[in-house]
Legacy VTK file of the C-alpha trace (Angstrom):
# vtk DataFile Version 3.0
C-alpha trace
ASCII
DATASET POLYDATA
POINTS 602 float
-40.883 26.112 -29.119
-41.872 25.986 -25.446
-42.300 29.208 -23.525
-39.823 30.367 -20.889
-42.334 29.417 -18.183
-42.518 25.852 -19.514
-38.761 25.633 -19.488
-38.626 26.869 -15.899
-40.960 24.081 -14.798
-39.168 21.481 -16.905
-35.623 22.169 -15.814
-36.085 22.977 -12.127
-35.986 19.318 -11.114
-33.138 18.626 -13.542
-31.080 21.436 -12.059
-31.774 20.216 -8.527
-30.672 16.730 -9.579
-27.553 18.005 -11.288
-26.694 20.271 -8.365
-27.098 17.408 -5.915
-24.836 15.230 -8.027
-22.357 18.071 -8.265
-22.156 18.436 -4.495
-21.472 14.715 -4.160
-18.877 14.549 -6.908
-16.481 17.433 -6.431
-13.906 15.447 -4.472
-13.926 12.693 -7.068
-13.366 15.080 -9.995
-10.892 17.558 -8.520
-8.195 16.379 -10.932
-10.321 17.834 -13.750
-10.779 21.143 -11.963
-7.383 22.220 -10.671
-5.015 23.277 -13.447
-1.493 22.302 -12.509
1.604 22.262 -14.682
2.486 18.883 -16.213
4.449 16.642 -13.874
7.635 17.195 -15.879
7.618 20.909 -15.142
5.748 21.058 -11.836
7.589 22.952 -9.136
8.056 21.668 -5.642
6.136 24.010 -3.364
4.091 24.154 -0.235
0.347 23.548 -0.412
-0.351 27.275 -0.554
2.602 28.734 -2.356
3.494 32.408 -2.296
2.254 34.076 -5.512
4.786 34.704 -8.260
6.387 38.112 -8.533
3.947 40.393 -10.364
4.836 41.587 -13.846
4.234 45.052 -15.184
1.805 45.664 -18.042
4.206 48.112 -19.613
4.752 47.650 -23.360
8.506 47.736 -22.725
9.980 44.829 -24.694
12.324 44.022 -21.813
9.476 42.741 -19.658
10.129 39.085 -18.736
6.852 37.464 -19.656
4.695 38.917 -22.396
5.076 37.103 -25.663
3.770 35.077 -28.595
3.882 31.285 -28.374
6.047 30.010 -31.273
4.299 26.630 -31.457
0.627 27.054 -30.513
-1.390 23.970 -29.471
-3.779 22.367 -32.003
-6.977 23.524 -30.245
-6.033 27.142 -30.989
-7.296 27.970 -34.489
-6.130 31.602 -34.442
-3.162 32.868 -36.441
-1.182 33.438 -33.260
-1.409 32.649 -29.552
-0.049 35.227 -27.127
0.248 35.287 -23.350
0.105 38.243 -21.008
0.968 38.302 -17.313
-1.401 39.518 -14.618
-0.289 41.571 -11.661
-0.260 39.910 -8.224
-0.811 36.339 -9.413
0.742 33.579 -11.514
-1.980 33.480 -14.184
-0.924 33.867 -17.825
-3.870 34.971 -19.942
-4.242 33.572 -23.451
-4.878 35.981 -26.332
-5.927 34.504 -29.675
-4.922 36.813 -32.546
-6.396 36.938 -36.075
-4.548 38.998 -38.672
-6.506 40.836 -41.401
-5.776 39.513 -44.927
-3.843 41.853 -47.268
-6.951 42.710 -49.324
-9.020 43.774 -46.287
-9.784 47.455 -45.659
-7.409 49.313 -43.362
-8.683 49.926 -39.827
-7.489 52.348 -37.180
-8.272 50.332 -34.061
-7.653 46.738 -32.980
-10.671 44.723 -31.848
-10.945 42.896 -28.506
-13.497 40.086 -28.070
-14.638 39.079 -24.566
-16.484 35.808 -23.917
-19.232 34.871 -21.476
-18.921 33.395 -18.003
-17.285 29.982 -17.937
-16.493 30.022 -21.668
-13.366 30.283 -23.798
-12.345 31.567 -27.232
-13.851 28.663 -29.187
-17.328 30.197 -29.141
-16.021 33.000 -31.354
-14.292 30.577 -33.748
-16.401 27.429 -34.126
-15.497 26.795 -37.781
-14.069 28.713 -40.751
-17.607 29.223 -42.090
-19.139 30.331 -38.759
-16.167 32.069 -37.183
-17.048 35.494 -35.847
-13.359 36.202 -35.190
-12.382 35.298 -38.767
-15.222 37.363 -40.156
-14.094 40.457 -38.248
-10.443 40.025 -39.239
-11.626 39.569 -42.824
-13.216 43.009 -42.524
-9.820 44.492 -41.681
-9.861 44.417 -37.861
-6.783 43.166 -36.028
-8.869 40.809 -33.875
-7.964 39.467 -30.427
-9.916 37.109 -28.159
-9.100 37.228 -24.458
-9.407 34.112 -22.325
-9.642 35.321 -18.732
-8.086 33.383 -15.865
-9.462 29.874 -15.579
-10.739 29.814 -19.163
-9.466 27.940 -22.194
-5.702 28.059 -22.682
-5.043 30.542 -19.878
-2.772 28.745 -17.426
-0.572 29.193 -14.410
3.166 29.202 -15.049
6.437 30.863 -14.129
8.219 30.863 -17.488
7.392 30.609 -21.215
8.395 26.951 -21.524
6.204 25.909 -18.626
3.254 27.912 -19.936
3.592 26.402 -23.417
3.658 22.885 -21.957
0.633 23.615 -19.759
-1.277 25.044 -22.719
-0.519 21.983 -24.808
-1.704 19.716 -21.977
-4.977 21.676 -21.707
-5.421 21.485 -25.480
-4.946 17.711 -25.444
-7.471 17.408 -22.612
-10.065 19.399 -24.560
-9.513 17.347 -27.701
-9.765 14.118 -25.711
-13.166 15.152 -24.363
-14.515 15.673 -27.878
-13.048 12.355 -29.024
-14.473 10.401 -26.101
-18.041 11.430 -26.915
-17.644 9.936 -30.378
-17.122 6.564 -28.775
-20.139 4.334 -29.409
-19.932 2.713 -25.992
-19.955 6.125 -24.312
-23.053 7.180 -26.200
-24.826 3.908 -25.516
-24.090 3.941 -21.780
-25.236 7.536 -21.521
-28.593 6.928 -23.162
-29.832 3.683 -21.650
-32.314 5.441 -19.402
-29.976 6.601 -16.640
-27.281 9.220 -17.056
-23.866 7.557 -16.876
-22.389 10.536 -15.105
-25.171 10.517 -12.526
-24.607 6.823 -11.827
-20.896 7.464 -11.365
-21.417 10.480 -9.161
-24.090 8.917 -6.988
-21.618 6.531 -5.407
-19.130 9.199 -4.417
-19.445 10.524 -0.850
-19.511 14.301 -0.594
-16.904 16.423 1.084
-17.307 16.241 4.832
-20.146 13.708 4.551
-20.439 10.718 6.837
-18.879 7.615 5.334
-20.435 4.190 5.468
-19.342 2.241 8.537
-17.831 -1.123 7.765
-18.144 -3.806 10.448
-14.835 -5.243 11.594
-14.285 -8.832 12.645
-12.835 -9.610 16.071
-9.682 -11.144 14.592
-8.918 -7.903 12.758
-8.854 -5.759 15.911
-5.197 -6.309 16.688
-4.141 -5.409 13.171
-6.271 -2.279 13.195
-4.900 -1.136 16.528
-1.353 -1.628 15.242
-2.155 0.294 12.083
-3.155 3.416 14.002
-0.560 6.005 12.980
-0.718 8.733 15.562
2.108 10.908 14.229
0.619 11.129 10.725
-2.783 12.106 12.069
-1.291 14.788 14.314
0.719 16.219 11.408
-2.313 16.176 9.120
-4.565 17.890 11.637
-1.914 20.491 12.470
-1.454 21.324 8.786
-5.198 21.681 8.284
-5.723 23.937 11.289
-2.707 26.067 10.361
-4.116 26.440 6.855
-7.344 27.778 8.301
-5.661 30.141 10.740
-2.801 31.463 8.639
-2.434 30.541 4.986
-6.092 30.976 4.114
-6.333 34.404 5.707
-6.091 36.003 2.268
-8.819 33.806 0.813
-11.493 33.487 3.504
-13.091 36.127 5.668
-13.138 35.510 9.417
-16.763 34.390 9.221
-16.051 32.002 6.353
-13.089 30.514 8.188
-15.326 29.860 11.197
-17.878 28.105 8.980
-15.200 25.880 7.459
-13.576 24.954 10.776
-17.000 24.268 12.324
-17.777 21.814 9.509
-14.564 19.928 10.139
-15.132 19.797 13.898
-18.730 18.659 13.420
-17.635 15.818 11.178
-14.926 14.736 13.600
-17.351 14.839 16.522
-19.534 12.264 14.751
-16.721 9.787 15.240
-17.237 10.129 18.986
-20.999 10.292 19.176
-21.256 6.872 20.825
-18.444 7.413 23.312
-18.059 9.250 26.622
-15.416 11.618 25.243
-17.513 14.344 23.637
-17.040 16.746 26.545
-13.252 16.552 26.290
-13.450 16.886 22.508
-15.573 20.042 22.769
-13.108 21.547 25.241
-10.227 21.093 22.792
-12.432 22.297 19.939
-13.149 25.568 21.774
-9.446 26.189 22.395
-8.513 25.466 18.785
-11.273 27.730 17.475
-10.028 30.540 19.696
-6.448 30.075 18.498
-7.424 30.053 14.825
-9.184 33.380 15.213
-5.758 34.867 16.014
-4.794 34.311 12.336
-1.375 34.806 10.775
0.489 34.349 14.037
3.319 31.859 13.766
3.609 31.743 17.554
0.415 29.680 17.783
1.815 26.827 15.658
3.132 24.816 18.619
-0.124 25.332 20.533
-2.149 24.106 17.546
0.071 21.044 17.277
-0.357 20.273 20.981
-4.127 20.578 20.696
-4.105 18.422 17.554
-2.230 15.797 19.546
-4.904 15.957 22.241
-7.640 15.514 19.644
-5.945 12.462 18.196
-5.492 11.020 21.688
-9.189 11.520 22.423
-10.216 9.869 19.179
-7.746 7.023 19.735
-9.212 6.482 23.203
-12.682 6.527 21.663
-11.610 3.854 19.222
-10.638 1.540 22.079
-13.694 2.251 24.227
-16.593 1.602 21.858
-18.034 -1.338 19.979
-16.096 -2.927 17.066
-18.197 -1.114 14.457
-16.036 1.997 14.963
-12.673 0.301 14.565
-12.378 1.849 11.101
-12.109 5.230 12.805
-8.558 5.953 11.682
-9.460 5.451 8.031
-12.565 7.599 8.416
-10.609 10.362 10.144
-7.916 10.360 7.472
-10.625 10.501 4.809
-12.408 13.368 6.557
-9.231 15.437 6.781
-8.229 14.635 3.181
-11.618 15.695 1.852
-11.453 18.866 3.867
-7.952 19.734 2.609
-9.050 19.163 -0.974
-11.910 21.550 -0.403
-9.461 24.158 0.878
-7.324 23.534 -2.214
-10.247 24.402 -4.464
-10.976 27.581 -2.508
-7.377 28.689 -3.015
-7.130 27.571 -6.643
-10.373 29.284 -7.675
-10.067 32.445 -5.637
-11.347 35.103 -8.031
-14.517 36.981 -8.883
-15.915 39.361 -11.493
-13.878 42.302 -10.201
-10.644 40.390 -10.811
-11.593 40.179 -14.474
-12.590 43.839 -14.562
-9.672 45.334 -12.648
-6.837 43.010 -13.640
-7.438 40.675 -16.600
-9.107 43.007 -19.097
-6.759 45.984 -18.428
-3.718 43.705 -18.818
-5.010 42.432 -22.159
-5.893 45.931 -23.407
-2.441 47.251 -22.539
-0.795 44.363 -24.321
-2.939 44.765 -27.443
-2.142 48.482 -27.554
1.556 47.666 -27.433
1.226 45.119 -30.257
-1.218 46.924 -32.577
-0.151 50.505 -31.806
-3.382 52.430 -32.559
-2.571 56.126 -33.039
-5.039 57.310 -30.409
-4.325 54.399 -28.061
-7.926 53.159 -28.197
-9.514 49.775 -28.901
-12.847 48.609 -30.213
-14.437 45.874 -28.115
-17.231 43.305 -28.374
-18.521 41.339 -25.399
-20.885 38.389 -25.385
-22.897 37.756 -22.201
-20.503 38.367 -19.278
-18.067 39.865 -21.779
-20.598 42.637 -22.441
-21.212 43.015 -18.703
-17.476 43.613 -18.283
-17.575 46.343 -20.926
-20.592 48.045 -19.337
-18.909 47.884 -15.926
-15.714 49.360 -17.322
-17.632 52.296 -18.805
-19.362 52.895 -15.469
-16.159 52.686 -13.431
-14.316 55.054 -15.751
-17.202 57.542 -15.812
-17.348 57.496 -12.008
-13.603 58.080 -11.721
-13.434 60.677 -14.488
-11.047 58.491 -16.498
-10.910 57.568 -20.176
-11.879 53.968 -20.840
-9.513 53.532 -23.759
-12.425 52.291 -25.877
-13.492 53.930 -29.157
-16.823 52.023 -29.267
-18.287 48.779 -27.930
-20.813 46.133 -28.942
-22.604 44.021 -26.353
-24.311 40.752 -27.262
-26.953 39.433 -24.820
-25.637 41.434 -21.867
-27.236 43.332 -18.994
-26.300 44.764 -15.617
-29.796 44.226 -14.209
-31.878 41.049 -14.608
-34.511 41.813 -11.979
-37.268 42.552 -14.502
-36.562 39.551 -16.733
-37.447 35.855 -16.632
-33.877 34.725 -17.185
-33.338 31.013 -16.569
-30.193 31.963 -14.665
-32.459 32.753 -11.704
-32.705 29.003 -11.193
-29.031 29.004 -10.209
-29.553 31.455 -7.348
-29.490 28.677 -4.698
-25.813 28.193 -5.601
-25.182 31.788 -4.565
-25.662 31.172 -0.851
-22.322 32.091 0.805
-22.271 28.958 2.958
-23.017 26.804 -0.080
-20.152 28.503 -1.904
-17.807 27.132 0.753
-19.282 23.648 0.401
-19.002 23.841 -3.392
-16.131 26.242 -4.216
-16.510 25.669 -7.958
-19.142 24.724 -10.526
-17.476 22.500 -13.160
-19.749 23.642 -15.969
-17.651 22.024 -18.688
-17.628 18.646 -16.933
-21.381 18.755 -16.297
-22.297 19.751 -19.864
-19.987 17.105 -21.313
-21.732 14.473 -19.194
-25.180 15.798 -20.119
-24.539 16.214 -23.859
-25.432 12.648 -24.957
-28.771 12.974 -23.154
-29.513 16.299 -24.836
-28.718 15.153 -28.375
-29.812 11.484 -28.419
-32.899 9.521 -27.324
-34.491 9.683 -24.798
-33.478 13.405 -24.857
-33.631 13.761 -21.072
-31.698 17.055 -21.146
-33.045 18.375 -24.451
-33.837 21.709 -22.802
-30.078 22.397 -22.725
-30.064 22.801 -26.497
-32.763 25.468 -26.340
-30.795 27.450 -23.768
-27.806 27.446 -26.108
-29.299 27.666 -29.596
-32.702 28.123 -31.226
-34.064 25.330 -33.401
-32.163 24.852 -36.682
-29.931 27.863 -36.007
-26.682 26.018 -35.366
-25.278 23.078 -37.271
-25.352 19.949 -35.035
-21.586 19.460 -35.278
-20.948 23.077 -34.271
-23.394 22.792 -31.392
-21.565 19.672 -30.255
-18.200 21.467 -30.468
-19.586 24.405 -28.521
-20.937 22.201 -25.714
-17.881 19.952 -25.437
-15.068 22.478 -25.856
-16.343 25.948 -24.978
-17.232 25.674 -21.284
-14.964 25.811 -18.254
-15.088 25.652 -14.459
-16.623 28.629 -12.625
-15.580 29.748 -9.129
-18.419 30.085 -6.643
-17.032 33.535 -5.760
-17.677 34.638 -9.344
-21.237 33.284 -9.264
-21.838 35.006 -5.920
-20.962 38.390 -7.391
-22.774 37.904 -10.688
-26.012 36.967 -8.922
-26.220 40.497 -7.529
-27.477 41.351 -11.029
-30.745 39.660 -9.961
-31.145 41.920 -6.921
-32.453 45.446 -6.623
-29.965 47.910 -8.054
-28.313 45.365 -10.334
-24.725 44.134 -10.437
-22.435 45.357 -7.650
-18.730 45.269 -6.962
-17.376 42.768 -4.449
-17.865 45.196 -1.568
-21.552 45.508 -2.419
-21.341 49.308 -2.266
-20.776 50.229 -5.936
-23.659 49.622 -8.361
-22.248 49.311 -11.860
-25.298 50.673 -13.626
-25.385 53.897 -11.598
-22.852 55.756 -13.748
-23.591 54.429 -17.215
-25.468 57.626 -18.044
-22.167 59.510 -17.723
-20.346 57.396 -20.323
-19.104 58.976 -23.557
-18.499 55.723 -25.478
-20.851 54.693 -28.350
-22.646 51.381 -27.702
-24.443 48.899 -29.930
-26.531 46.547 -27.761
-27.837 43.373 -29.429
-30.443 40.915 -28.104
-31.877 37.615 -29.393
-35.636 37.086 -29.516
-35.475 33.567 -27.984
-32.632 34.141 -25.555
-33.725 32.498 -22.290
-30.479 33.363 -20.492
-30.444 37.099 -21.207
-33.931 37.924 -22.545
-34.519 41.113 -24.559
-36.177 42.832 -21.585
-32.967 42.391 -19.577
-30.889 43.944 -22.375
-33.339 46.842 -22.616
-33.066 47.433 -18.867
-29.421 48.440 -19.330
-29.846 50.150 -22.703
-32.245 52.719 -21.241
-29.535 53.875 -18.823
-27.087 54.902 -21.559
-27.050 58.340 -23.229
-29.650 58.181 -25.991
-27.402 59.781 -28.576
-24.708 57.158 -27.995
-26.671 53.894 -27.805
-28.179 51.775 -30.569
-30.385 48.791 -29.713
-31.037 45.901 -32.102
-33.318 42.919 -31.491
-32.699 40.007 -33.884
-35.290 37.356 -34.677
-38.607 37.323 -36.519
-42.021 35.825 -35.575
-41.729 33.333 -38.413
-37.975 32.814 -37.938
-35.094 32.839 -37.876
-34.850 32.966 -34.092
-31.815 33.714 -31.960
-30.976 32.098 -28.625
-28.032 33.010 -26.409
-25.149 31.587 -28.458
-26.708 32.069 -31.891
-25.651 35.712 -31.781
-22.035 34.656 -32.347
-22.333 31.163 -33.866
-25.755 30.826 -35.497
-26.002 30.025 -39.196
-27.886 33.249 -39.987
-25.650 35.462 -37.853
-23.138 35.736 -40.697
-25.794 37.337 -42.911
-27.773 39.345 -40.369
-25.748 40.184 -37.259
-22.104 40.350 -38.324
-22.668 43.001 -41.049
-24.648 45.114 -38.578
-21.728 45.040 -36.142
-19.180 45.900 -38.847
-21.278 48.854 -40.013
-21.516 50.208 -36.466
-17.822 49.800 -35.627
-16.722 51.225 -38.988
-18.603 54.413 -38.168
-16.550 54.923 -35.012
-13.224 53.599 -36.308
-11.920 56.984 -37.386
-9.184 58.749 -35.435
-10.499 61.876 -33.721
LINES 1 603
602 0 1 2 3 4 5 6 7 8 9 10 11 12 13 14 15 16 17 18 19 20 21 22 23 24 25 26 27 28 29 30 31 32 33 34 35 36 37 38 39 40 41 42 43 44 45 46 47 48 49 50 51 52 53 54 55 56 57 58 59 60 61 62 63 64 65 66 67 68 69 70 71 72 73 74 75 76 77 78 79 80 81 82 83 84 85 86 87 88 89 90 91 92 93 94 95 96 97 98 99 100 101 102 103 104 105 106 107 108 109 110 111 112 113 114 115 116 117 118 119 120 121 122 123 124 125 126 127 128 129 130 131 132 133 134 135 136 137 138 139 140 141 142 143 144 145 146 147 148 149 150 151 152 153 154 155 156 157 158 159 160 161 162 163 164 165 166 167 168 169 170 171 172 173 174 175 176 177 178 179 180 181 182 183 184 185 186 187 188 189 190 191 192 193 194 195 196 197 198 199 200 201 202 203 204 205 206 207 208 209 210 211 212 213 214 215 216 217 218 219 220 221 222 223 224 225 226 227 228 229 230 231 232 233 234 235 236 237 238 239 240 241 242 243 244 245 246 247 248 249 250 251 252 253 254 255 256 257 258 259 260 261 262 263 264 265 266 267 268 269 270 271 272 273 274 275 276 277 278 279 280 281 282 283 284 285 286 287 288 289 290 291 292 293 294 295 296 297 298 299 300 301 302 303 304 305 306 307 308 309 310 311 312 313 314 315 316 317 318 319 320 321 322 323 324 325 326 327 328 329 330 331 332 333 334 335 336 337 338 339 340 341 342 343 344 345 346 347 348 349 350 351 352 353 354 355 356 357 358 359 360 361 362 363 364 365 366 367 368 369 370 371 372 373 374 375 376 377 378 379 380 381 382 383 384 385 386 387 388 389 390 391 392 393 394 395 396 397 398 399 400 401 402 403 404 405 406 407 408 409 410 411 412 413 414 415 416 417 418 419 420 421 422 423 424 425 426 427 428 429 430 431 432 433 434 435 436 437 438 439 440 441 442 443 444 445 446 447 448 449 450 451 452 453 454 455 456 457 458 459 460 461 462 463 464 465 466 467 468 469 470 471 472 473 474 475 476 477 478 479 480 481 482 483 484 485 486 487 488 489 490 491 492 493 494 495 496 497 498 499 500 501 502 503 504 505 506 507 508 509 510 511 512 513 514 515 516 517 518 519 520 521 522 523 524 525 526 527 528 529 530 531 532 533 534 535 536 537 538 539 540 541 542 543 544 545 546 547 548 549 550 551 552 553 554 555 556 557 558 559 560 561 562 563 564 565 566 567 568 569 570 571 572 573 574 575 576 577 578 579 580 581 582 583 584 585 586 587 588 589 590 591 592 593 594 595 596 597 598 599 600 601
């Protein structure tokens, strides 16, 4: 197997290529990114609707939206599918539940499983033979897998019927992806020397990028002039500027809003670069920018509309005053505004970070599981893979800092760390995506879409993306069909805001909260919760040295560290710890032994 250094050199250009394609393709693929209810149940609402009324996490049975789905979708292989509401938003989090069989030993605490960044519950339940969730329930643990917002079957919805329909639609989408890659034509087109996805993406103009200018014949000028729809353009511009000044105030900081508005103005100004109207345009631009800084003031609406009208008039005048090559200006302006609005949509739709998971999603799930399983001491056992383990570490630190009980009897972390500065993690290659300005250009990273497109080139000749397999699984550690299922069905879309926060784990001091002032590793030494930390010997994403960096911060009498993998094999990469063929024999029993020791009621 190649060394980590070799992989760094090999995949740098691939990542740059993929990132470039991603930037160009987001507008084209937004329908795959934004989860909306099916058309039959979609509500009529404004572009940025007011959030739904928050629901309490109380176990009171009278609460309006905390329940089991009577008819779970086919993609869910658990015994039951439950949904729990999250305070202050309309997300309904999916909880996959696995009941212990009658012959299993009796346990005192339910078990919560947390997945990695951009992944869903499937990684814990790839097949009956390699299902970590089934194994743990078979050992007597009432096992639950949480899918945080944006992952798997977690959906937005206002009532149980709508949520069930949304979940079924997501399930069908996931199954369709797996089916499409079995198509012979798909495989052939993806392996003929050029990635099919890359060819498709290359022709799509990026958000706010300059479109190709189409020459217009003289006889078409009259028709084009007639087609100019001034009122629609004014309305569209007014809506966009109002979104920036008012409705997006809860999503963008003042500085971010300025960056976004500047991008739109810059693109519009290109339409006038050959005319004599730039000075007038810049005057209106300055007034609009000043108004938008007022933010959340309905009194400025009429002023913004008047200035939008002036902008349209200037551009219309520019259309009449320059050569025929710019007589497609109306179409280009409409396209520019549409692309910009879609970008704002993504910012609103994917407006969460790591702290949302930590402070809202995980506590909501824990409270619900307590209410369902009723442990006598009110505590849970928890296992977190990758980001799931980072969430558990962060929870311990937060609770220790605040002098609060975590509600956890013991935890297991798999390939997790709060500080990657000393490691050679391949995730460092994604740091360019963490630039705040870039996060506004690319509000999301559609990891699932990208991996689905890349899969044929990682598993079939000419193996252009074969390095992807090594990031996921060590050689011969995962059955090819399970690896395929993992790649095609386990990954989701990741908000840039989440990536921005997680990349602080590569900076001095390790992972921080969204304010940048709280370092999550600083209070781990005060924790009173037993921890089993597990690492894989060929994990290029979270190498053993990264795991050890966090382990050394925990109280020595409460932490156990295990490194799996032998010089002559078997080896463990990032996802082998939960889905590898040898994990059932080597890792799962180790975890059960550890948790059993701390499962007693004190």
